[in-house]
Legacy VTK file of the C-alpha trace (Angstrom):
# vtk DataFile Version 3.0
C-alpha trace
ASCII
DATASET POLYDATA
POINTS 519 float
56.144 -198.093 22.233
54.936 -201.171 20.358
51.833 -202.854 21.699
51.545 -206.627 21.565
48.766 -207.868 19.301
46.203 -209.645 21.488
45.812 -213.376 20.846
42.669 -214.425 19.077
40.104 -216.504 20.882
39.822 -220.028 19.538
36.815 -221.433 17.766
36.876 -225.231 17.988
34.964 -227.291 15.455
33.894 -230.536 17.123
30.409 -231.341 15.929
30.116 -234.715 17.634
29.655 -237.314 18.827
29.383 -236.883 22.602
32.585 -238.803 23.335
34.552 -236.666 20.890
33.140 -233.487 22.422
34.127 -234.695 25.894
37.625 -235.278 24.542
38.080 -231.598 23.606
36.441 -230.033 26.668
39.741 -230.173 28.624
41.332 -228.126 25.825
38.574 -225.564 26.126
38.989 -225.327 29.898
42.730 -224.883 29.443
42.027 -222.069 26.961
39.726 -220.363 29.430
42.126 -220.689 32.376
45.023 -219.435 30.240
43.358 -216.459 28.554
40.474 -215.610 30.870
38.098 -215.723 27.888
35.743 -218.515 26.904
36.601 -220.263 23.643
33.813 -220.937 21.174
32.914 -224.606 20.709
30.894 -225.526 17.644
28.785 -228.671 18.126
25.899 -230.297 16.273
22.446 -229.502 17.642
21.760 -233.141 18.593
24.672 -233.068 21.054
24.327 -229.515 22.388
22.932 -230.608 25.780
26.333 -231.883 26.914
27.547 -228.263 27.012
24.896 -227.403 29.623
27.306 -228.843 32.176
30.135 -226.365 31.575
30.480 -222.605 31.897
33.885 -222.221 30.274
32.809 -222.485 26.616
30.587 -220.415 24.406
28.432 -222.816 22.354
28.008 -222.353 18.616
25.311 -224.675 17.320
25.466 -226.385 13.935
21.995 -227.417 12.783
23.154 -229.788 10.069
24.451 -233.357 10.115
27.442 -233.763 12.459
29.361 -235.453 9.640
28.895 -232.450 7.329
32.135 -230.780 8.349
32.561 -228.831 5.103
29.275 -226.986 5.591
30.026 -226.363 9.253
33.402 -224.944 8.288
31.726 -222.325 6.078
29.643 -221.153 9.035
32.698 -221.217 11.300
34.637 -219.024 8.861
31.825 -216.483 8.796
31.647 -216.310 12.583
35.427 -216.225 12.909
35.725 -213.332 10.455
33.012 -211.335 12.238
34.480 -211.890 15.711
38.205 -212.191 14.992
38.442 -215.850 16.098
41.052 -218.491 15.234
39.549 -221.721 13.881
40.823 -225.090 15.145
39.154 -228.169 13.708
39.626 -230.982 16.199
37.086 -233.185 14.456
38.761 -236.142 12.766
35.679 -237.898 11.352
33.230 -236.703 8.741
32.446 -236.422 5.059
35.090 -234.723 2.919
37.452 -234.796 5.903
40.883 -236.322 5.458
42.745 -237.558 8.538
46.407 -238.522 8.467
46.235 -240.961 11.432
49.665 -239.915 12.707
48.842 -240.797 16.330
48.025 -244.123 17.951
44.382 -243.252 18.700
41.744 -240.951 17.256
41.496 -239.233 20.653
45.170 -238.318 20.613
44.860 -237.356 16.943
42.195 -234.790 17.788
44.452 -232.972 20.259
47.367 -233.032 17.833
45.406 -230.663 15.563
46.252 -227.745 17.853
49.170 -225.494 16.828
50.872 -226.153 20.183
49.049 -229.136 21.685
49.378 -230.164 25.318
50.103 -233.787 26.204
46.966 -235.829 25.625
45.267 -236.780 28.888
47.239 -234.245 30.935
44.261 -231.892 31.324
41.194 -232.685 33.461
37.656 -233.181 32.221
35.564 -230.875 34.399
31.822 -230.264 34.604
31.483 -227.093 36.642
27.715 -226.704 36.236
26.319 -229.922 37.636
22.764 -230.290 38.914
22.751 -232.208 42.210
18.985 -232.695 42.153
18.995 -234.304 38.701
22.053 -236.427 39.457
20.524 -237.689 42.716
17.305 -238.584 40.939
19.234 -240.464 38.234
21.248 -242.410 40.799
18.167 -243.337 42.849
16.309 -244.404 39.729
19.118 -246.700 38.611
19.755 -248.145 42.084
16.115 -248.574 43.116
16.288 -252.378 42.772
19.765 -252.703 44.271
20.372 -253.853 47.836
21.127 -250.739 49.946
24.792 -250.388 50.869
25.930 -253.139 48.543
28.831 -252.240 46.201
27.789 -251.834 42.597
29.456 -252.033 39.206
28.210 -249.860 36.353
27.911 -251.579 32.980
27.945 -249.540 29.773
28.112 -252.222 27.107
26.553 -250.707 24.026
27.845 -248.003 21.731
26.750 -246.267 18.545
30.056 -245.700 16.766
31.655 -248.944 17.991
28.943 -251.487 18.918
30.060 -254.400 21.097
28.821 -257.778 19.760
28.921 -259.578 23.128
26.847 -257.109 25.143
24.249 -259.494 26.620
26.738 -262.366 26.965
29.142 -260.341 29.127
26.357 -258.844 31.229
24.937 -262.287 32.024
28.405 -263.749 32.659
29.309 -261.067 35.197
26.025 -261.492 37.047
26.436 -265.260 37.137
29.991 -265.120 38.488
29.812 -262.095 40.811
26.125 -261.467 41.438
26.280 -262.718 45.030
28.731 -260.033 46.106
28.169 -257.149 43.679
25.223 -255.345 42.139
25.420 -254.712 38.395
23.771 -251.529 37.154
23.309 -251.651 33.391
22.945 -248.140 31.982
23.162 -249.238 28.364
19.526 -248.438 27.587
19.154 -245.558 30.021
18.842 -241.911 28.970
19.609 -239.310 31.637
18.089 -235.796 31.394
21.649 -234.641 30.633
24.376 -237.099 29.776
26.672 -235.808 32.530
23.944 -236.471 35.127
25.505 -239.943 35.362
28.512 -238.523 37.238
27.133 -239.047 40.765
26.397 -242.684 39.927
29.937 -243.182 38.596
31.493 -241.488 41.623
29.927 -244.079 43.931
30.696 -247.150 41.825
33.024 -250.035 42.714
34.060 -250.084 39.052
32.917 -249.324 35.517
32.921 -251.880 32.711
32.500 -249.902 29.505
32.836 -250.426 25.793
34.297 -247.828 23.442
31.510 -245.318 24.009
30.695 -241.903 25.445
30.443 -243.343 28.978
34.070 -244.489 28.748
35.044 -240.895 27.918
32.822 -239.477 30.680
34.695 -241.636 33.207
37.714 -239.357 32.723
35.813 -236.831 34.883
36.018 -239.378 37.758
39.759 -240.217 37.662
39.643 -242.424 40.792
37.029 -244.725 39.242
38.550 -248.109 38.256
37.637 -248.826 34.641
37.665 -252.060 32.667
37.791 -250.764 29.101
36.627 -252.782 26.105
38.218 -251.271 23.026
37.629 -251.684 19.314
40.499 -252.160 16.874
38.410 -252.313 13.730
39.357 -251.375 11.126
42.583 -250.525 13.032
43.861 -249.769 16.545
43.714 -246.070 15.694
39.909 -246.291 15.897
40.041 -247.380 19.549
40.216 -245.182 22.630
43.593 -244.428 24.188
44.810 -245.778 27.529
44.240 -243.787 30.688
45.767 -244.427 34.131
42.354 -245.378 35.527
42.107 -248.301 33.081
42.851 -251.288 35.311
42.349 -253.613 32.327
41.830 -253.218 28.591
40.518 -255.852 26.215
39.840 -255.620 22.505
36.411 -256.605 21.205
37.890 -259.458 19.189
39.476 -260.927 22.344
36.008 -261.660 23.687
34.403 -263.855 24.918
37.742 -265.511 25.768
38.585 -262.468 27.940
35.456 -262.777 30.085
37.155 -264.764 32.873
39.906 -262.161 33.099
37.317 -259.380 33.269
35.638 -261.127 36.203
38.930 -261.346 38.109
39.732 -257.699 37.377
36.323 -256.507 38.580
36.709 -258.512 41.802
39.997 -256.805 42.666
39.106 -253.414 41.164
39.634 -251.391 44.330
42.927 -253.142 45.059
44.185 -252.273 41.561
46.787 -255.038 41.370
48.043 -254.156 37.919
51.579 -254.916 36.789
54.489 -252.678 37.676
56.885 -251.428 34.990
60.411 -252.010 36.319
62.662 -249.502 34.569
66.340 -250.403 34.336
69.189 -248.544 32.669
72.959 -248.398 33.104
73.461 -245.619 35.615
77.261 -245.573 35.902
80.213 -245.129 33.595
82.940 -247.670 34.482
86.311 -245.963 34.690
85.153 -242.451 33.950
82.735 -239.549 34.264
80.132 -238.323 31.819
80.934 -235.039 30.131
78.768 -231.966 30.588
76.801 -232.438 27.345
76.051 -236.074 28.171
74.804 -235.058 31.615
72.584 -232.439 29.983
71.053 -234.956 27.567
70.457 -237.482 30.351
68.795 -234.854 32.533
66.554 -233.859 29.626
65.615 -237.505 29.016
64.726 -238.005 32.656
62.372 -235.053 32.547
60.365 -237.000 29.956
60.521 -240.147 32.107
59.022 -238.205 35.009
55.877 -237.417 33.036
55.198 -241.105 32.380
56.065 -242.119 35.915
53.325 -239.852 37.262
50.989 -242.706 36.269
52.167 -244.536 39.393
52.993 -247.871 37.748
56.757 -247.388 37.304
59.613 -248.236 39.655
63.216 -247.147 39.021
65.898 -249.841 39.242
69.094 -248.275 37.850
72.018 -250.661 37.401
74.672 -249.099 39.634
78.384 -249.837 39.825
77.947 -251.975 42.944
75.584 -254.270 41.007
78.245 -255.055 38.403
80.201 -258.222 39.239
81.892 -258.387 35.833
82.436 -256.205 32.778
84.111 -256.072 29.399
87.318 -254.950 31.141
88.123 -258.649 31.513
88.170 -258.866 27.706
90.567 -255.943 27.374
87.896 -253.363 26.504
89.375 -249.898 26.977
85.944 -248.540 27.924
84.351 -251.263 30.093
80.616 -251.947 30.012
78.451 -254.515 31.845
76.803 -257.614 30.419
73.237 -257.205 29.219
71.944 -260.257 31.093
73.268 -258.854 34.367
71.420 -255.590 33.825
68.088 -257.231 33.030
68.488 -259.839 35.780
68.867 -256.924 38.188
65.427 -255.640 37.153
63.830 -259.097 37.243
65.079 -260.070 40.709
62.304 -260.969 43.188
59.608 -259.707 40.809
56.320 -261.425 39.881
56.155 -262.829 36.378
53.461 -260.382 35.307
55.585 -257.292 36.014
57.080 -255.588 32.977
60.756 -254.761 32.483
61.606 -251.583 30.573
65.270 -251.714 29.546
66.428 -248.437 27.975
69.477 -246.339 27.292
70.084 -243.567 29.805
69.583 -240.734 27.303
66.443 -241.775 25.410
63.304 -239.694 25.850
59.814 -241.131 26.322
56.886 -240.074 24.154
53.835 -239.369 26.359
51.586 -242.419 26.281
54.392 -244.981 26.481
53.022 -246.446 29.735
49.758 -247.532 28.147
51.463 -248.861 25.036
53.764 -251.015 27.174
50.946 -252.405 29.321
48.823 -253.177 26.259
51.667 -255.104 24.610
52.714 -256.948 27.765
49.173 -258.200 28.319
49.136 -259.718 24.841
52.566 -260.496 23.401
54.663 -260.236 26.558
57.521 -258.519 24.714
58.224 -255.552 22.440
60.994 -253.276 21.170
61.302 -249.793 19.753
63.364 -247.918 17.220
64.147 -244.381 18.260
63.672 -241.114 16.419
66.712 -238.829 16.259
66.671 -235.024 16.401
69.571 -232.684 15.786
68.691 -230.566 18.820
65.901 -230.789 21.385
64.720 -227.536 22.897
61.576 -228.922 24.487
59.900 -232.222 25.268
57.682 -233.682 22.558
53.993 -234.085 23.298
52.925 -236.849 20.924
53.982 -239.641 18.629
53.015 -237.393 15.714
55.799 -235.012 16.741
58.250 -237.857 17.298
57.674 -239.044 13.739
59.304 -235.855 12.468
62.662 -237.128 13.686
64.989 -239.373 11.696
64.339 -243.086 12.089
67.286 -244.925 13.633
68.048 -248.569 12.826
69.104 -249.568 16.328
66.830 -250.181 19.294
67.347 -248.209 22.496
64.438 -249.665 24.491
63.063 -253.155 25.060
60.057 -254.291 27.063
59.091 -257.748 28.283
57.395 -259.343 31.234
59.555 -260.863 33.935
58.037 -264.228 33.040
58.981 -263.821 29.374
62.559 -262.919 30.258
62.995 -265.879 32.615
61.576 -268.226 29.986
63.755 -266.992 27.104
66.807 -265.623 28.916
69.015 -268.588 28.105
68.298 -268.206 24.388
70.081 -264.867 24.431
73.890 -265.056 24.134
76.025 -263.502 26.867
76.494 -260.183 25.085
77.677 -256.822 26.352
75.450 -253.794 26.677
76.317 -250.887 24.387
78.376 -252.953 21.999
77.690 -253.966 18.410
74.700 -256.209 17.548
73.427 -256.750 21.099
70.242 -254.856 20.289
69.901 -256.625 16.935
70.008 -260.070 18.516
67.615 -259.105 21.339
65.264 -257.554 18.796
65.254 -260.770 16.768
64.611 -262.811 19.908
61.590 -260.637 20.668
60.275 -261.092 17.121
61.026 -264.813 17.244
58.588 -265.149 20.158
55.725 -263.055 18.856
56.709 -259.528 19.874
56.763 -256.471 17.666
57.628 -252.806 17.552
56.028 -250.002 19.536
56.463 -247.289 16.949
57.444 -243.663 17.534
57.605 -244.224 21.296
61.109 -242.916 22.105
63.345 -240.161 20.767
66.873 -238.933 21.244
69.172 -235.997 20.587
71.846 -236.977 18.083
75.384 -236.566 19.391
78.971 -237.568 18.523
79.522 -241.194 19.409
82.417 -243.188 20.776
81.871 -245.525 17.808
82.624 -242.758 15.325
86.284 -242.734 16.325
88.728 -244.315 13.885
89.265 -248.025 14.484
86.853 -248.383 17.417
84.109 -250.261 15.568
86.366 -253.071 14.367
89.066 -253.153 17.037
87.184 -252.724 20.301
87.385 -256.019 22.248
83.775 -255.746 23.414
82.614 -255.346 19.839
84.634 -258.346 18.767
83.112 -260.416 21.576
79.547 -259.451 20.584
80.158 -260.071 16.890
81.395 -263.593 17.576
78.322 -264.419 19.657
75.956 -262.812 17.150
77.444 -264.824 14.281
76.940 -268.080 16.165
73.404 -267.104 17.202
72.326 -266.271 13.661
73.748 -269.560 12.368
71.959 -271.507 15.091
68.559 -269.815 14.693
68.524 -269.554 10.903
68.120 -265.780 10.893
70.317 -263.581 8.731
72.327 -260.826 10.441
70.940 -258.175 8.075
68.098 -257.246 10.389
66.462 -254.835 7.975
65.533 -257.754 5.678
63.308 -259.349 8.320
60.948 -256.691 9.670
57.890 -258.841 8.993
59.173 -262.100 10.469
56.375 -264.240 11.932
56.960 -265.118 15.569
58.557 -268.474 16.233
59.727 -269.400 12.749
62.629 -268.523 10.508
62.058 -267.317 6.925
62.148 -269.981 4.235
65.212 -268.377 2.647
67.146 -268.662 5.908
66.214 -272.318 6.353
67.850 -273.458 3.130
LINES 1 520
519 0 1 2 3 4 5 6 7 8 9 10 11 12 13 14 15 16 17 18 19 20 21 22 23 24 25 26 27 28 29 30 31 32 33 34 35 36 37 38 39 40 41 42 43 44 45 46 47 48 49 50 51 52 53 54 55 56 57 58 59 60 61 62 63 64 65 66 67 68 69 70 71 72 73 74 75 76 77 78 79 80 81 82 83 84 85 86 87 88 89 90 91 92 93 94 95 96 97 98 99 100 101 102 103 104 105 106 107 108 109 110 111 112 113 114 115 116 117 118 119 120 121 122 123 124 125 126 127 128 129 130 131 132 133 134 135 136 137 138 139 140 141 142 143 144 145 146 147 148 149 150 151 152 153 154 155 156 157 158 159 160 161 162 163 164 165 166 167 168 169 170 171 172 173 174 175 176 177 178 179 180 181 182 183 184 185 186 187 188 189 190 191 192 193 194 195 196 197 198 199 200 201 202 203 204 205 206 207 208 209 210 211 212 213 214 215 216 217 218 219 220 221 222 223 224 225 226 227 228 229 230 231 232 233 234 235 236 237 238 239 240 241 242 243 244 245 246 247 248 249 250 251 252 253 254 255 256 257 258 259 260 261 262 263 264 265 266 267 268 269 270 271 272 273 274 275 276 277 278 279 280 281 282 283 284 285 286 287 288 289 290 291 292 293 294 295 296 297 298 299 300 301 302 303 304 305 306 307 308 309 310 311 312 313 314 315 316 317 318 319 320 321 322 323 324 325 326 327 328 329 330 331 332 333 334 335 336 337 338 339 340 341 342 343 344 345 346 347 348 349 350 351 352 353 354 355 356 357 358 359 360 361 362 363 364 365 366 367 368 369 370 371 372 373 374 375 376 377 378 379 380 381 382 383 384 385 386 387 388 389 390 391 392 393 394 395 396 397 398 399 400 401 402 403 404 405 406 407 408 409 410 411 412 413 414 415 416 417 418 419 420 421 422 423 424 425 426 427 428 429 430 431 432 433 434 435 436 437 438 439 440 441 442 443 444 445 446 447 448 449 450 451 452 453 454 455 456 457 458 459 460 461 462 463 464 465 466 467 468 469 470 471 472 473 474 475 476 477 478 479 480 481 482 483 484 485 486 487 488 489 490 491 492 493 494 495 496 497 498 499 500 501 502 503 504 505 506 507 508 509 510 511 512 513 514 515 516 517 518
């Protein structure tokens, strides 16, 4: 009888800083709960104290510089060989360390280093060895000048890796605007006996306003805490922290101080959490027919990926059903009738506030985990966005990251669009009365989004490739719906000055046609 070879314990290399170590602790807890054995976590000596708060890892201390990953790797290999451990380097910053930047944030990148990574953010950050006495002392010390019983907001406005240039300005502004109703507890210069001793303070807070720092990462251990996150995007967005459901607002450093007034309003309503809803609309019915078994399978698979995003609590489903359709391409003689795109989006926009977001997708596209945050970030700034999908020959499981999605084949069409209700109502009449699921409708809508400042959310959706109705002989040219859309597209391109060859205009600036198209 063959015996199964036991799995090796993992040895994680994550030397620092504290925020990066906090990011991998959920992976370590998952390891422990899955295998029953503590993984080894290698950290730099200057950050070792953060591991005093957990029992589910075995610390391995590196006494060199936390950026000296090559030297640490030599030690890790020695220990791994002696103890039969599997090395996983989750560190993505350091000397002689090359990082591909395949994900949208360094935090997500770190998790993607695992052979079979879980979805980023899906695992809890847990400190199972807290010291109530120390935490109580820390909280009392920080609140000693606060009015008893008054709600307080914790400010964490300085950071080592990503310093915030408007630290004192924002602190003073918040106190000036909200100081009569809220206490502001600035922990920026405070050092707790152990970093995680701040947890009791955070658990009692009205809100946290934090820059891209270790405190922002620590807040993940208090998932009900409303967080206003100030994020760096220098030298790129990849260097900023990823969105979490507790982030009731996110602002980039370079949007300040103009964003200060918005931050004040968000802090005031923090416990109400009046953030925008994402109104998801798709064509739910098939006029004149039934979906075949394979189509139903692909749609069911896609919806399983939707469910993961909708656990964030900000989505509402608004499928466009047959009873919502007052007209279709049947009136044009289309042998396979479809509804008009404006009718579908109008259905999602009905009776909605202008700040809500509309997500208009095909029924069989899959969502990459993290899409919710990417949508909300874009809607708060540009108000509109589109995606190109990634195609796979066969999907046996859901993908866990944008890095995995990138392995699929890029597809020229767009199967998902996002815009605020206000943006749609403002620009709706600029879009011709085209049919959904017929030629060039997505191309024209994509150009309209780009024309008004929107761009692409990359590697955000994926799809299982399948035989298409359009692959049948004569359908592309002879279908009456296609002919209708082509006529409208031709007129629209002539009127706007754009060329119908979409691939030539990826870098179009919002609101202006290229010089070549103007001549």
